[in-house]
C-alpha positions in Angstrom: 77.3 76.5 125.0 78.8 77.3 121.6 82.2 76.2 120.4 83.5 79.7 120.8 82.2 79.9 124.4 83.8 76.5 125.2 87.2 77.6 123.8 87.0 80.9 125.7 86.0 79.2 128.9 89.0 76.8 128.8 91.5 79.6 128.3 93.0 81.1 131.5 91.6 84.5 132.2 95.0 86.3 132.4 96.2 84.8 129.1 92.9 85.7 127.4 93.0 89.3 128.6 96.6 89.6 127.5 95.8 88.2 124.1 92.9 90.6 123.6 94.9 93.5 124.9 97.7 92.8 122.4 95.2 92.6 119.6 93.5 95.9 120.6 96.9 97.6 120.6 98.1 96.1 117.3 98.8 98.6 114.5 95.9 99.4 112.2 97.6 97.7 109.3 97.6 94.4 111.2 93.9 94.8 111.9 92.9 95.7 108.4 95.0 92.9 106.8 93.7 90.4 109.3 89.9 90.8 108.7 90.0 88.5 105.6 92.1 86.0 107.6 89.9 85.7 110.7 86.5 85.9 109.0 84.9 82.5 108.4 87.6 80.5 110.2 86.8 78.0 113.0 86.7 80.0 116.3 89.6 78.0 117.9 91.9 78.7 114.9 90.8 82.3 114.6 91.6 82.8 118.3 94.9 81.1 117.9 95.9 83.3 114.9 94.6 86.4 116.7 96.7 85.7 119.8 99.8 85.2 117.6 99.6 88.6 115.9 102.6 90.7 117.1 102.0 94.0 119.0 105.1 95.4 117.2 105.8 94.9 113.5 109.3 93.7 114.1 110.9 95.0 110.9 109.2 98.0 109.3 110.0 99.1 105.7 111.0 102.7 105.5 110.6 105.0 102.5 114.0 105.4 100.8 112.8 107.3 97.7 114.9 105.2 95.4 114.9 101.8 93.6 118.7 101.6 93.3 120.6 98.9 95.2 121.6 100.0 98.6 124.8 98.4 100.0 126.0 100.1 103.2 124.3 101.5 106.3 125.7 103.2 109.4 124.2 105.0 112.4 125.9 107.0 115.2 122.8 106.8 117.4 119.2 105.7 117.1 118.3 108.9 115.1 121.2 109.9 112.9 122.4 107.6 110.1 123.4 107.3 106.5 123.0 104.8 103.6 125.0 104.5 100.4 124.7 102.2 97.4 124.9 102.0 93.6 124.0 105.6 93.3 125.8 109.0 93.0 124.2 110.2 96.2 123.9 109.1 99.8 120.8 109.1 102.0 120.8 110.8 105.4 118.3 110.7 108.2 118.0 112.7 111.5 114.9 111.0 112.8 115.7 107.3 112.7 114.7 106.8 109.1 111.2 108.3 109.1 112.5 110.7 106.5 115.6 110.2 104.2 117.2 113.1 102.3 119.5 112.8 99.3 122.9 114.4 99.2 124.9 114.1 95.9 128.6 113.1 95.8 130.3 114.1 92.5 132.8 111.3 92.5 130.4 108.4 93.1 129.8 107.8 89.4 129.8 104.0 90.0 128.3 104.0 93.4 129.7 103.5 96.9 130.9 100.4 98.7 130.9 101.6 102.3 129.9 104.6 104.4 131.2 105.2 107.9 131.1 108.1 110.4 133.2 108.8 113.5 130.5 111.1 115.0 127.4 113.0 113.8 129.6 115.3 111.7 132.7 113.5 110.4 132.5 110.6 108.0 133.7 108.9 104.8 132.1 107.2 101.8 134.3 105.1 99.5 133.6 103.8 96.0 135.6 103.0 92.9 139.1 104.6 93.4 137.7 107.5 95.4 137.4 108.2 99.1 135.2 111.2 100.1 135.1 113.0 103.4 132.3 115.1 105.0 132.6 117.3 108.1 129.0 118.5 108.1 127.0 115.3 108.7 127.0 114.3 105.0 125.5 117.4 103.6 128.6 118.1 101.4 131.5 115.9 100.4 135.0 116.4 99.0 137.6 114.0 97.5 140.1 112.9 100.2 142.6 111.8 99.2 142.3 112.2 95.4 143.0 108.6 94.4 143.2 105.0 95.6 144.5 102.4 93.2 142.4 99.5 94.5 138.8 99.7 93.4 136.7 98.1 96.1 136.4 99.4 99.7 135.5 96.8 102.3 135.6 98.7 105.6 136.7 102.0 107.2 137.1 102.3 110.9 138.3 105.1 113.2 139.6 104.5 116.7 140.0 108.2 117.5 138.9 111.3 115.6 142.4 111.4 113.9 143.4 107.7 113.7 141.7 105.3 111.4 142.1 102.3 109.1 140.7 101.0 105.9 141.0 97.9 103.7 140.4 97.8 100.0 141.1 95.3 97.2 141.1 94.8 93.5 140.0 91.5 91.8 141.9 89.8 89.0 140.6 87.2 86.6 140.8 83.7 88.2 140.7 83.1 91.9 142.8 85.8 93.5 143.1 89.6 94.0 145.3 92.2 95.6 144.6 93.7 99.0 145.7 96.8 100.9 145.6 98.0 104.5 145.9 101.8 105.0 146.2 103.9 108.1 145.6 107.6 108.8 146.7 109.7 111.7 145.4 113.1 110.6 141.6 112.4 110.4 141.8 111.0 106.8 143.6 113.9 105.2 146.4 111.4 104.2 146.7 107.7 104.2 149.8 105.4 104.4 149.9 101.8 103.3 150.7 99.5 106.2 150.3 96.0 104.6 149.5 94.6 101.2 149.2 91.3 99.3 149.8 90.5 95.7 147.3 87.6 95.6 144.9 87.9 98.6 141.8 90.0 99.0 141.7 92.0 102.2 138.2 91.6 103.6 137.8 93.5 106.8 139.4 95.6 109.6 138.0 96.1 113.1 139.2 97.4 116.4 138.0 96.9 120.0 139.9 100.1 121.1 142.8 102.2 119.9 145.3 99.4 120.5 143.6 96.0 119.9 142.4 95.1 116.4 142.3 92.6 113.5 142.2 92.5 109.8 141.4 89.5 107.6 142.2 88.2 104.1 141.2 85.4 101.7 141.9 84.1 98.2 138.3 84.7 97.2 137.3 81.4 98.8 138.1 79.3 95.7 140.1 76.5 97.3 140.2 74.6 100.6 142.3 74.8 102.6 142.5 78.5 101.8 145.6 80.5 102.5 143.7 83.4 104.0 144.5 84.7 107.4 143.6 86.8 110.4 146.2 89.3 111.6 146.1 90.9 115.1 147.7 93.9 116.7 147.9 94.8 120.4 149.9 98.0 120.0 147.7 100.1 117.8 149.0 98.7 114.5 152.7 99.1 114.9 153.1 95.3 114.6 150.7 92.6 113.3 150.8 88.9 114.0 148.9 86.1 112.2 146.6 84.4 114.7 144.6 82.2 112.2 145.2 80.8 108.7 144.1 78.1 106.4 140.7 79.4 105.7 139.0 82.3 103.8 138.3 84.9 106.6 135.7 87.6 106.4 134.3 90.2 108.9 135.5 90.4 112.5 133.4 92.3 115.1 134.1 93.1 118.8 131.8 93.8 121.7 134.9 94.6 123.8 138.5 93.6 123.8 137.7 90.1 125.2 134.7 89.2 123.0 134.9 89.0 119.2 133.3 87.0 116.4 134.8 86.2 113.0 133.5 84.5 109.9 135.2 82.0 107.6 134.2 80.4 104.3 135.4 78.1 101.5 134.2 76.2 98.4 135.5 74.4 95.4 134.8 76.2 92.1 133.9 72.9 90.5 131.6 71.5 93.3 128.8 73.9 94.2 127.7 71.6 96.9 131.0 72.1 98.8 130.2 75.7 99.8 130.7 76.0 103.6 130.8 78.9 106.0 130.9 79.4 109.8 131.2 81.8 112.7 133.8 81.5 115.5 133.9 83.3 118.8 136.5 84.3 121.4 136.0 85.4 125.0 139.7 85.7 126.0 141.2 88.3 123.6 141.7 85.9 120.8 143.7 83.2 122.7 141.0 80.6 122.0 138.3 80.5 119.3 135.3 78.2 119.3 132.9 77.5 116.5 129.4 78.8 117.2 127.8 78.2 113.8 128.7 76.1 110.7 126.7 75.1 107.7 126.7 73.5 104.3 125.2 76.4 102.5 125.0 75.1 99.0 125.5 77.3 96.0 125.1 81.0 96.7 125.0 83.4 93.7 124.8 86.4 96.1 128.4 86.3 97.1 129.7 84.7 100.3 130.7 87.3 102.8 128.3 87.7 105.7 127.9 90.9 107.7 128.3 90.7 111.5 126.8 92.6 114.4 127.9 91.9 118.0 125.9 93.6 120.7 127.5 91.8 123.7 128.8 88.3 124.6 125.3 86.8 124.1 123.5 88.8 121.4 124.7 88.8 117.8 123.5 88.7 114.2 124.9 87.9 110.8 123.5 88.6 107.4 124.1 86.1 104.5 122.3 86.4 101.2 118.6 87.0 101.8 118.5 85.9 105.5 119.4 87.6 108.8 120.5 85.1 111.5 120.0 86.0 115.1 121.2 84.6 118.4 120.4 85.7 122.0 122.4 83.1 123.8 125.9 83.5 122.6 125.5 81.3 119.5 124.1 78.2 121.1 120.9 78.6 119.1 119.9 80.8 116.1 116.7 82.0 114.5 116.2 83.3 111.0 114.6 86.7 110.2 113.5 88.5 107.0 113.6 85.7 104.4 112.9 86.4 100.8 114.6 89.8 100.4 117.9 90.6 98.7 119.8 92.1 101.6 123.2 93.6 101.6 124.1 95.1 105.0 122.9 95.3 108.6 123.6 97.8 111.4 122.5 98.0 115.0 123.1 100.9 117.4 122.1 98.6 120.3 120.4 95.3 120.9 117.0 96.8 119.9 117.5 99.5 117.2 118.6 98.2 113.8 118.5 98.7 110.1 118.8 96.4 107.0 119.4 97.6 103.5 119.1 95.8 100.1 118.2 95.9 96.5 115.5 98.0 94.9 115.9 100.7 97.5 115.0 98.5 100.5 115.5 99.9 104.0 114.0 98.0 107.0 114.0 99.2 110.6 113.3 97.6 113.9 113.0 99.1 117.4 112.5 95.7 119.2 115.4 93.7 118.0 113.5 92.3 115.0 111.1 89.4 114.8 111.1 88.4 111.2 107.8 90.2 110.5 107.9 93.3 108.3 105.3 96.0 107.6 104.9 97.4 104.1 104.7 101.2 103.7 101.2 102.7 103.4 102.3 105.0 100.6 101.7 104.0 96.9 105.5 104.1 96.4 106.7 100.5 96.6 110.3 99.7 95.5 109.8 95.9 96.0 108.5 95.2 92.5 108.1 91.5 92.1 109.8 89.8 89.2 107.0 87.2 89.3 103.3 87.8 89.8 101.7 84.7 91.4 98.8 83.6 93.5 97.8 80.5 95.3 94.5 78.6 95.1 92.9 78.0 97.5 94.0 80.4 100.2 93.2 79.6 103.1 93.6 75.9 102.4 93.2 72.6 104.4 95.4 69.9 102.8 97.5 71.8 100.2 97.4 74.7 97.8 98.7 75.3 94.3 100.3 78.1 92.2 98.3 78.2 88.9 100.6 78.4 85.9 103.8 77.5 87.9 103.2 73.8 88.8 106.8 72.8 88.1 108.6 75.7 89.7 110.0 75.6 93.2 108.8 77.8 96.0 110.3 78.4 99.4 108.0 78.5 102.5 108.7 80.4 105.7 106.8 80.5 109.0 105.7 83.6 110.8 109.0 83.8 112.7 111.0 83.9 109.5 112.2 80.3 109.7 112.5 78.5 106.4 110.3 75.4 106.7 110.6 73.8 103.3 110.7 74.0 99.5 107.6 72.9 97.4 106.7 72.6 93.8 103.9 74.8 92.7 101.5 71.9 92.2 101.4 70.9 95.8 102.4 73.4 98.5 101.9 73.1 102.2 101.0 69.4 102.6 102.0 68.1 106.0 102.2 71.5 107.6 100.6 72.5 111.0 97.8 75.1 110.9 99.1 78.7 110.9 100.3 81.6 108.8 103.2 81.1 106.3 105.0 83.2 103.6 105.7 81.9 100.2 108.2 83.1 97.5 109.8 81.7 94.4 113.0 80.0 95.4 115.0 81.4 92.4 113.6 84.9 92.1 113.4 88.1 94.2 109.7 88.3 94.4 107.5 89.8 97.2 106.5 86.9 99.6 102.8 86.0 99.6 101.0 85.2 102.8 99.1 81.9 102.9 97.1 80.3 105.7 96.8 76.6 106.6 93.6 75.8 108.4 94.2 72.4 109.9 
């Protein structure tokens, strides 16, 4: 009996059939890219790697048609959505992102910060001092209103077709800025200032329904304790009360009136190692908040504020820097997805259908909740141009591998689930690892990850 026969004989019949069925149903890109991996390997490892190949790609790259940085994404259902960024146009799709069309906006000379829609027709895009409105699904846009003094829009939210809120801010030199909260009651035709600060940045506004909502502020996170705050309304914005203070507070997201998550952050400008951030959760309309994630993040040049998605009381995600964090148990445990990409925003229409956007025209899409595995487009157009061309020798490897010409540089290594497993210098990568598939990228550069294989 051969080694392969012995391995196959020891596997349970049901598990073996399921594995082979999964492999036979895998996309052709997986099969083609796996031939080099499986050929010549010991049968037991080849079978192990074969069984670990996903049936679904998890995150699939879509063709945006641009290499510009993309900064905001919003969908009203699984098919209809929009993306804006550092461009004078927005991208629109009516088929879930299979095709993206450009629609130019005259006033977006410096790009857009945020794009939001109430339904498939009515929406807003804000950038610079300008807020633009569309009533035909983003095909055409007009200034509305003609001018906002603050230059950065953080969020726009509508609770009815006529009633909405927005926060925007301007930065000054030093460690503070000026924030504003605006309200509209006529569908965005006019806006009235409801709150402001001469030294705090207003970061986010969110509502669970037409009456219950919050907005947040911080002093750019430069000191701890910070004098940022969270303000809450239970009467539709007529009155606001501070329910939290003493930290720099960012996004707040609701799954319903009872369940909400909010983020906080601080660091000392003179001690990069002091950077800290966390996520808190309430299940009783904000009466009590419990920490569900906290981390010493270390220096982050990408900016601090995460983006939050809350599907229900158990499922949530937040995006920070180049990593999407995912929980399926209410925050008790977290996994990491899509490492090694410069990501800027995330949006889910439900627990399965989601999109990520980032630099160099990046748009990623999942229909299975995401798994940390992404599929590159088959077209020759590829916006993810690496700033560093590198290879490893040998690959596959047994004990360790090297990056010729980059022996003193640091490289981050991720496993197939997207979890960061370590940082190695280029002269000795992968020592001490278990056999499997990994992804390698330069720690300090936005390069395309390289797949490497540890044999044993």
